[in-house]
N, C-alpha and C positions, 0 to 999 in steps of 0.2 A: 458392439465389436469385441469387447473382453468377453462379455457372456458368452457369444459366438464360439469364439475359442476354446473358453472352459468347455461347453457343453462337447464339443466335437475332439476332446483330448479322451485318450482310453481312462478307464478306473483309476490304474495303477499310476498313473502321470496327473490325474487331474487332483486326486484326493490326498497324496502328501503334499502338494502343491498348496491347497486352499488351507490343509492345515498348518503349514508354516507361516503363510502370510496370516492366517486367524491367530496364531500364537503371538507372532511378535506383534502383528497392530492392537489384537485386545489388551495384550500385558502392557504395551506402552502407553495407550491411549487411558487406560486405568491407573498406571502411576501418575502421568500427568494430570489426569483430573482429581485426584486425592490430593495431590499437592497443589493445586491451586483450589480446592475445596468445590469444584464444579461436580457435583453428584449426580445431574442430569447425565452428563457426559462418562462419568465412572459408571452407571448402571449399563451404559452402551458398551462400554469396553468390557463387561462381566458378562453381557448378552452374547457378545462374539466370542470369548472365551468358552462359554456354555454350548454354543454350536461346533467351536472346534473341539470340544471335548467328544462332542456326540460323533462328530465325524471320523476320530480316533478309535472310536468303540465300533465304528461301522466296519474301517478297518480292518481293527485286529478279528471281528467275526468272518470276513470274508476272506481272511488269511488263513482264517483256521480252516474254513469250509475247504477252501482249496485243498490245504494239506491233506484233510482227511479223503478227499476225493482221491487224490493221489494214491492214498496209503490201502484204499480199498480196491485197485486194479489189480486182478488175479494173476500171479506169476505163471508163464508158461510149463506145463509137466514134461517131465524127460523120463526116461527108463523103459523097460519091459512092460509096464502094467501100464504105459501110457496107451490112450487110444489111439488109432491112425488117425493122423492128421486129415481133416476134409480136403476135398478137390479145392483148392485156390478158387475163389471166386472173385469177380470182380469187386474189390472195395472202394467204398466211399472215400472220396478223397477227403484226407485228415487236414482240419484246422490248423494250421501252425501256431503253437503256444507263443505268446510274446516274450520278449527276452526280458527279463527282469532287470538285469544290470541295464541294459539299454535305456529302459523306460526310466532307471536311478539316473542315469546320464542324462538324459532327457530333461526330468524335471531338476536337476542341479542347473543345467544350462539354461532353462526358463528363469528360474528364480535370479540366477545370475543377472540374466538382462534385466529381469523387474527391478532388482535392486540398484543397477547401474542406471538404469532409466530415471528411478527416482531421487537418486545422487546427482545426476547430471542434468537433471531440469531445471533446478535452481540456478545452478551455474550458468546453465546456455541463456536463460531468459534473462540473467541478472547482465550478462555480457549485452544483451540485446537492447538491454536498456539502459546501458552505459554508452551504447554506440548510436542512440536516439539523437536526433535532431535538437537542437532546443527550443525550448516552448516559445510558440508565437503567440502573441496576443489575441485573446478571445474576449468578444463584449456579452456582458450577459443580457444587456438588451439588443440584441440583435434583432432586427427585424421589427423592433417596436419603435413608437413615434416617441420622441424627446418630451421628457414633462413641460409643462408651458414655462417655468420657472427659467430654462435657457433660452426661449426666446424673449421674455421679458429683461434678461441679464444679458446688456451687448459684449461681447469677447467670452462668454463663459466657455470654457473649455470641457470637452465631455471626457468619459472614462476611456474612450478609444484614442483622444490626444494625450492622455496622460499616459497611458501605457505604451503608446510608441513613442514618447520621450523618454519613458523611464527604462524600457527594454534595449538597453543599448548593448552593443558588443561588448564595450570595455566596463561595464558594470561591475564583473565580478574581479575584475583586477582591481579597480577603484576602490573595491571593498578591501582590496589586500587577499582575496582567495583566486587568485588566476587560474585558470583551467576549469573551475567551474561552470557549469551550462544551468541556465534555468529551467527549473523543472515546472514551474507554474507561471504563466503571465497571464492577465486578465484585466480588464476595466469593467465599471460599472456607472451609469450616467444616473446618479438619484436625486434625491431632494435633501434637504436637512430634516431631521426629527421634530417633530412637533412646531412644523411649519406651514401647516396645511399645502405642501408642495409648492410653497412660494419662494423657497430659496435653493439655488442650485447647489449640489453637493457632489461632487464626481470624485471617483477614487479609482487607484491603478493599483496591482501589486504583483511583485515578481518575486520569486521564492527559489532560494538557492538551497543545497545541503547544507551549509553553516548560515546563511544569513536569509533575511524576509526582508525586502523593503516595500513599504506601503507610501504611497505619493498621493494626496487628496487636494481637491481645491474646494472651498466654502466661499460662497459669496454672500456673507451676512454682513452686519455692522460691527463685527466685532475688530476692532483694531488693536495692533500689535502693543500700541501704548497702554491700553485698558488692560489687555490679556496680561502684559508683564505686570502691573501693579496690582491687578486682582485675583488673576486665576493660578499665573507661574508661581505665586509663593506657597501655593498649598500642592505643589508638587515637588518632587527630589532634584536637588542637585540643578535648579535654574540658574541660569545668567543671560544677559541680554549680547547681542553680537549684531552683525549686519552683513548682508549677502547683496553684493552689487549695488550699494548704495542703498538698499532696503533695509528698514527696521525689523530686526528679528530676534528671537530668543529660544534658547535650548532648555528642555524639560525633560525629566526622565520618570518613569511611572511605571508599574506591572500592570501587565494586560492580564485580561479576565480568561479563565478556562472553562468551558462547560462541560459537564458529564452528565450522563444518564443513564441510569442504572447500574450503576458502578456499585461492589461489593463494598459494604461497609460505609458507604459515602451518606452523609447527612447534608449535604447541600449540592445542588447541580453545579454552582458557580464556585469556583478556586481560584486562587493568586496565580496567574501565569509568570512568565518570563518577563525579565524586566526588559524594557524601551526605550530607547532614545529617539526623541522629537525634536525637529528644528523646525520652527514655525517662522515664517517669513511673510511678510505684508506683501499685498497684489502688485503695487507698485511703491514708488520713494514717498508717495506724499501720505502713504498708509490711510486710505480713506474708509476702510475696512472691509473685511474679508482676509482670507490667508490660504497659502501655499503648507502643507505639511510633510514633511519628510519622516517618516519613521523607521527605524532600523532595530531590529530583534532576531534573538537566535533561541530555536527550541532544543537545540542539542548541548546548550551550556556555553557555548565561544564567549569569549571577551568581546565585550562589544568594540567597534571601530571607535577610534578617536574624533573628537568633535572637529578637527580640522578635514578628517576625511570626509565627512557628512557634509561639511561646508563645500567642500570642493565637488562632491556630486551635485550638489543644489545650485553650485555655480557652472556647471556644465550643461545641467539640463534644463533650468529654466529659460534660457534665451531661444532655446530650439521650440519651446510650444508656439502654437501657431497666432496666438493671439493674448493679450491680456487687457485686461481694464485699465 
């Protein structure tokens, strides 16, 4: 559509418009690319500037040719020696010359409209995104048969069950960020790593602007008593607690971030934000297997207090469809 508009515009409108756009775009992209040491993009910016310079030369030549054509038109002769004027003949219809001022005004109006659209587009799309409905749960394994581990584990909850319980309308308020709506919500019905698909391990995640909450269930033989004694001491700021009469333990640790092809990166894995996790036994008898509530913030916000995470767990666990 834009190409069609450019092709039908008159020469003295189209070329100034392309020159202005090429100058702004070429210089802007070149400066940004040099600042970020992105030399391929810098080369592209220089190519745009070179094409713009060629267009400027073309316009200069066309302008000079037009002025020369106007200067060579002979002036009408007057006086006694002037030859008698020929009989008026039917003159060919004269093509009206385009008005230079009108073309300039039209070009400025088009440039203003283009700049206004570029300025307004992100704001309109941002407002539209802000007005979007909260994210609803999606199942990564939708349409697929559950792994056999779920059939072998009576009462095992799926990722859809966890997501439905976690994605509450008051979750943001419980986290201390009322007014925020979830941007991402999904569940996944998987199995534990290195278990030959014999251990059910479902997960759900709800992501807000400030915090991300991960809720998982693992049906293995790991008891809270063993976890508190062996694994929790290897983490940061661990302490035992109880949730709805069930043994539980708080731990903190840094998540892992993965980067691929980053400038100057020596390893694809780096230390991510600090996360606070509440691990709860499946029931009061602590037979093995756990629920895990993990909260972190990619924006660097201070994590909620333990009592906040404890309160969320106490509201969510009773809403699950079944428990072992």
